[in-house]
C-alpha positions as CSV (number, residue, x, y, z in Angstrom):
1,M,57.1,-52.2,-172.7
2,T,56.3,-50.0,-169.7
3,E,53.9,-51.5,-167.2
4,P,50.8,-49.4,-166.5
5,P,50.7,-47.5,-163.1
6,L,48.6,-48.9,-160.2
7,D,45.0,-47.8,-160.1
8,L,44.7,-45.8,-156.9
9,D,41.0,-46.5,-156.5
10,A,41.8,-50.2,-156.7
11,V,44.6,-49.8,-154.1
12,R,42.1,-47.9,-151.8
13,A,39.6,-50.7,-152.2
14,F,42.2,-53.3,-151.3
15,I,43.1,-51.4,-148.1
16,R,39.4,-51.1,-147.1
17,I,38.8,-54.8,-147.6
18,A,41.9,-55.6,-145.6
19,E,41.0,-53.3,-142.7
20,L,37.3,-54.3,-142.5
21,G,37.7,-58.0,-143.4
22,S,34.6,-57.8,-145.6
23,F,33.7,-56.8,-149.2
24,T,30.3,-55.6,-148.0
25,R,31.8,-53.3,-145.4
26,A,34.4,-52.1,-147.8
27,A,31.7,-51.2,-150.3
28,E,29.8,-49.3,-147.6
29,A,33.0,-47.4,-146.6
30,L,33.7,-46.5,-150.3
31,Q,30.0,-45.7,-151.0
32,T,29.9,-48.1,-153.9
33,T,28.7,-51.7,-154.6
34,Q,30.2,-54.9,-153.5
35,G,30.5,-55.9,-157.2
36,A,32.5,-52.8,-158.0
37,V,34.9,-53.4,-155.1
38,S,35.4,-57.0,-156.2
39,L,36.2,-55.8,-159.7
40,K,38.7,-53.3,-158.5
41,L,40.5,-56.0,-156.4
42,Q,40.6,-58.3,-159.4
43,R,42.2,-55.6,-161.5
44,L,44.8,-54.9,-158.8
45,E,45.6,-58.6,-158.4
46,K,45.9,-59.0,-162.2
47,R,48.3,-56.0,-162.3
48,L,50.5,-57.3,-159.5
49,G,50.3,-60.9,-160.8
50,C,49.4,-62.4,-157.4
51,R,46.5,-63.0,-155.1
52,L,46.3,-60.5,-152.3
53,L,43.4,-62.1,-150.4
54,E,42.5,-65.7,-149.6
55,R,38.7,-66.1,-149.8
56,T,36.3,-68.8,-148.6
57,P,32.5,-68.5,-148.3
58,R,33.0,-67.7,-144.5
59,H,36.5,-66.4,-144.2
60,L,38.7,-63.6,-145.6
61,E,42.3,-63.0,-144.9
62,L,45.4,-61.5,-146.4
63,S,47.7,-63.8,-148.4
64,P,51.4,-63.5,-147.6
65,R,51.9,-61.3,-150.6
66,G,48.8,-59.2,-149.6
67,A,50.1,-58.7,-146.1
68,S,53.5,-57.6,-147.5
69,F,51.8,-55.2,-149.9
70,L,49.4,-53.6,-147.4
71,D,51.9,-51.2,-145.8
72,H,53.2,-50.2,-149.2
73,A,49.6,-49.5,-150.4
74,R,49.0,-47.3,-147.4
75,D,52.2,-45.4,-148.0
76,L,51.3,-44.9,-151.6
77,L,47.9,-43.4,-150.8
78,A,49.5,-41.2,-148.1
79,V,52.0,-39.7,-150.5
80,H,49.2,-39.2,-153.0
81,D,47.1,-37.3,-150.5
82,R,50.0,-35.2,-149.3
83,A,50.7,-34.2,-152.9
84,L,47.1,-33.0,-153.3
85,A,47.0,-31.3,-149.9
86,G,49.1,-28.4,-151.1
87,F,46.3,-27.5,-153.6
88,A,43.4,-27.8,-151.2
89,G,41.6,-24.9,-149.7
90,A,40.6,-24.4,-146.1
91,R,40.2,-27.7,-144.1
92,Q,36.6,-28.9,-143.9
93,R,35.2,-29.6,-140.5
94,L,33.2,-32.6,-139.3
95,S,31.7,-32.7,-135.8
96,I,30.5,-36.0,-134.6
97,G,28.8,-37.0,-131.3
98,I,29.1,-40.6,-130.2
99,S,27.1,-42.0,-127.3
100,D,29.3,-43.2,-124.4
101,H,27.5,-46.6,-124.6
102,V,28.4,-46.8,-128.3
103,A,32.0,-45.5,-128.4
104,G,33.8,-48.5,-126.9
105,P,37.5,-49.3,-126.9
106,E,37.7,-49.3,-130.7
107,L,37.0,-45.6,-130.9
108,P,40.7,-44.4,-131.3
109,A,41.2,-46.9,-134.1
110,L,38.0,-45.8,-135.8
111,I,38.9,-42.1,-135.6
112,A,42.4,-42.9,-136.9
113,R,40.8,-44.7,-139.9
114,M,38.7,-41.5,-140.5
115,N,41.8,-39.4,-140.4
116,A,43.5,-41.8,-142.9
117,Q,40.5,-41.4,-145.2
118,D,41.2,-37.7,-145.5
119,P,44.0,-36.1,-143.5
120,D,42.8,-32.6,-144.5
121,L,39.4,-33.2,-142.8
122,L,39.2,-31.6,-139.4
123,I,37.3,-34.1,-137.2
124,E,35.8,-33.1,-133.9
125,I,34.5,-35.8,-131.6
126,R,32.0,-35.3,-128.6
127,I,31.1,-38.1,-126.2
128,G,27.9,-37.9,-124.2
129,S,24.6,-39.5,-123.5
130,S,22.3,-40.2,-126.5
131,A,19.7,-37.7,-125.3
132,E,22.2,-34.9,-124.9
133,L,23.8,-35.6,-128.3
134,L,20.5,-35.7,-130.1
135,Q,19.6,-32.3,-128.6
136,R,22.9,-30.9,-129.8
137,F,22.3,-32.4,-133.2
138,D,18.8,-30.8,-133.4
139,R,20.4,-27.4,-132.5
140,R,22.9,-28.0,-135.4
141,E,25.8,-28.0,-133.0
142,L,26.8,-31.4,-134.4
143,D,26.8,-32.6,-138.0
144,T,26.3,-36.3,-137.1
145,V,25.5,-38.4,-134.0
146,I,25.8,-42.1,-133.4
147,V,23.5,-43.0,-130.5
148,R,21.3,-45.7,-129.0
149,L,17.6,-45.8,-130.0
150,H,15.8,-42.9,-128.4
151,A,12.0,-42.8,-127.7
152,G,10.1,-40.7,-130.2
153,R,12.8,-40.6,-132.9
154,N,12.5,-42.4,-136.3
155,D,14.9,-40.3,-138.4
156,G,18.1,-42.4,-137.9
157,V,19.7,-45.0,-140.0
158,L,20.3,-48.4,-138.3
159,L,24.0,-49.2,-138.0
160,A,23.8,-52.3,-135.8
161,E,21.8,-54.2,-133.2
162,E,24.1,-54.9,-130.4
163,K,23.7,-57.6,-127.8
164,F,23.9,-56.8,-124.1
165,G,24.5,-58.9,-120.9
166,W,24.7,-58.6,-117.2
167,F,28.5,-58.5,-116.6
168,A,30.5,-59.0,-113.4
169,A,34.1,-59.5,-112.5
170,P,35.2,-63.2,-112.5
171,H,35.6,-63.3,-108.7
172,W,32.3,-61.5,-107.9
173,Q,29.7,-63.3,-105.8
174,H,26.1,-62.1,-105.0
175,R,25.4,-62.2,-101.3
176,P,22.0,-64.0,-100.7
177,G,19.3,-61.9,-99.3
178,E,20.8,-58.6,-100.3
179,P,19.6,-56.3,-103.2
180,L,21.4,-56.9,-106.5
181,P,24.2,-54.3,-106.6
182,L,24.3,-52.3,-109.9
183,A,26.9,-50.1,-111.4
184,T,25.2,-47.7,-113.8
185,M,25.7,-44.5,-115.8
186,A,24.3,-41.3,-114.5
187,E,21.0,-39.9,-115.8
188,P,20.0,-39.6,-118.5
189,C,20.9,-43.1,-119.7
190,G,18.5,-45.2,-121.7
191,V,20.3,-48.5,-120.8
192,R,20.1,-47.6,-117.1
193,V,16.4,-47.1,-117.4
194,L,15.9,-50.3,-119.4
195,A,17.9,-52.4,-116.9
196,G,15.9,-51.0,-113.9
197,Q,12.6,-51.7,-115.7
198,L,13.5,-55.3,-116.5
199,L,14.6,-56.0,-113.0
200,D,11.5,-54.5,-111.5
201,E,9.2,-56.5,-113.9
202,A,11.0,-59.6,-112.8
203,G,10.5,-58.8,-109.1
204,I,14.3,-58.6,-108.4
205,V,15.3,-56.1,-105.7
206,W,18.3,-54.0,-106.8
207,N,20.3,-51.1,-105.6
208,E,22.7,-48.7,-107.4
209,V,26.0,-49.0,-105.6
210,F,28.0,-47.1,-108.2
211,V,26.9,-44.3,-110.5
212,G,29.6,-43.3,-113.0
213,G,30.0,-40.4,-115.5
214,G,30.9,-42.7,-118.3
215,V,31.1,-46.4,-119.4
216,T,34.8,-46.5,-118.7
217,A,34.1,-45.7,-115.0
218,V,31.3,-48.2,-114.9
219,V,33.5,-51.0,-116.4
220,A,36.2,-50.2,-113.8
221,A,33.7,-50.5,-111.0
222,V,32.5,-53.9,-112.4
223,M,36.0,-55.3,-112.7
224,A,36.7,-54.1,-109.2
225,G,33.9,-56.3,-107.9
226,I,31.7,-53.5,-106.7
227,G,28.6,-54.7,-108.6
228,I,27.3,-55.8,-112.0
229,S,26.2,-53.8,-115.0
230,A,24.2,-54.1,-118.2
231,L,26.8,-53.6,-120.9
232,A,27.7,-54.7,-124.4
233,P,30.4,-57.4,-124.4
234,R,32.9,-55.4,-126.4
235,M,33.0,-52.8,-123.6
236,L,34.4,-55.3,-121.2
237,P,38.0,-56.5,-120.8
238,F,38.9,-60.1,-121.2
239,G,37.8,-62.1,-118.2
240,A,34.5,-60.4,-117.4
241,I,31.6,-62.9,-117.2
242,D,27.9,-62.7,-118.1
243,I,26.4,-63.4,-114.7
244,G,22.8,-63.2,-116.0
245,P,22.1,-66.9,-116.6
246,R,23.5,-67.9,-113.2
247,L,21.4,-65.4,-111.3
248,R,18.4,-66.0,-113.6
249,L,18.3,-62.3,-114.5
250,P,15.9,-61.1,-117.3
251,A,17.4,-61.3,-120.8
252,L,18.5,-58.0,-122.2
253,P,17.3,-57.2,-125.8
254,R,19.7,-56.4,-128.6
255,L,19.8,-52.6,-128.7
256,P,19.9,-50.6,-131.9
257,V,22.7,-48.2,-132.7
258,L,21.5,-45.4,-135.0
259,L,23.2,-42.8,-137.2
260,H,21.7,-39.3,-137.5
261,T,23.3,-37.0,-140.0
262,R,22.8,-34.1,-142.3
263,L,25.8,-34.9,-144.4
264,R,25.3,-35.8,-148.0
265,G,28.4,-36.5,-150.1
266,G,31.7,-34.7,-150.3
267,K,34.8,-35.4,-148.1
268,P,32.9,-35.4,-144.8
269,G,30.3,-37.8,-146.2
270,A,33.0,-40.1,-147.5
271,A,34.7,-40.1,-144.1
272,L,31.5,-40.7,-142.3
273,A,30.7,-43.7,-144.6
274,A,34.1,-45.2,-143.7
275,L,33.3,-44.7,-140.0
276,A,29.9,-46.3,-140.3
277,A,31.2,-49.3,-142.1
278,A,34.0,-49.8,-139.5
279,F,31.5,-49.5,-136.7
280,R,29.2,-52.1,-138.2
281,N,32.2,-54.3,-138.4
282,V,33.1,-54.1,-134.7
283,A,29.5,-54.3,-133.5
284,R,28.3,-57.1,-135.7
285,S,28.9,-59.9,-133.3
């Protein structure tokens, strides 16, 4: 008797679970329910005759058979998508703006995941300040923006609330009696404004010693020992330290990351759902 073919939707669900490490995030990426994702995985495991994932209440990882199957699953979907590409019309375009304070080192992997979601979708990425990107979104120059909370706006969808700290290089030392040296983004930057306000309210004298055009430049200045900066931990390389408790600096609040979009369904909407789920995954700590 001929075995039935693999269910491609179930294969896609397995890939999303493996990539995101979560049934919840996979369901968000696939725009379905967690129960539906679980059912698809169960059908796939039954068809293959093995467990693909090892699950505990707090942990999820690929089984040895699952790890072996993952690359084959990706190849299978890639061949399927290429077969359909010849019948597709003009490529659809998706323009996304991402705040520099949000983008982070994971951005290339997240964009690659979006491309894998639909290779025929033309994705354009713009990096800038939250204020600038929201203006471009309002002018309909961008389909979607992912930004920090901006005063006066209440039309975004919360993706995550990300913790911040006062970070310095491991060898950095504050010279007593001197203003606290800060490395910051250039205006307009909401994190820069917040950091200054908190230090002023705490009566701490500070001085901007480095003003960079992007988070990458600010991180480089911090790791060079030029000064300290208010940053999300995931922006920093291994070895950076949170100097706030030692210097008794004011605690920084968790800062919301919001998604603003006009997309509703279709290929761009599906790709955006995958990006949002992946971002929630990297920013959840």
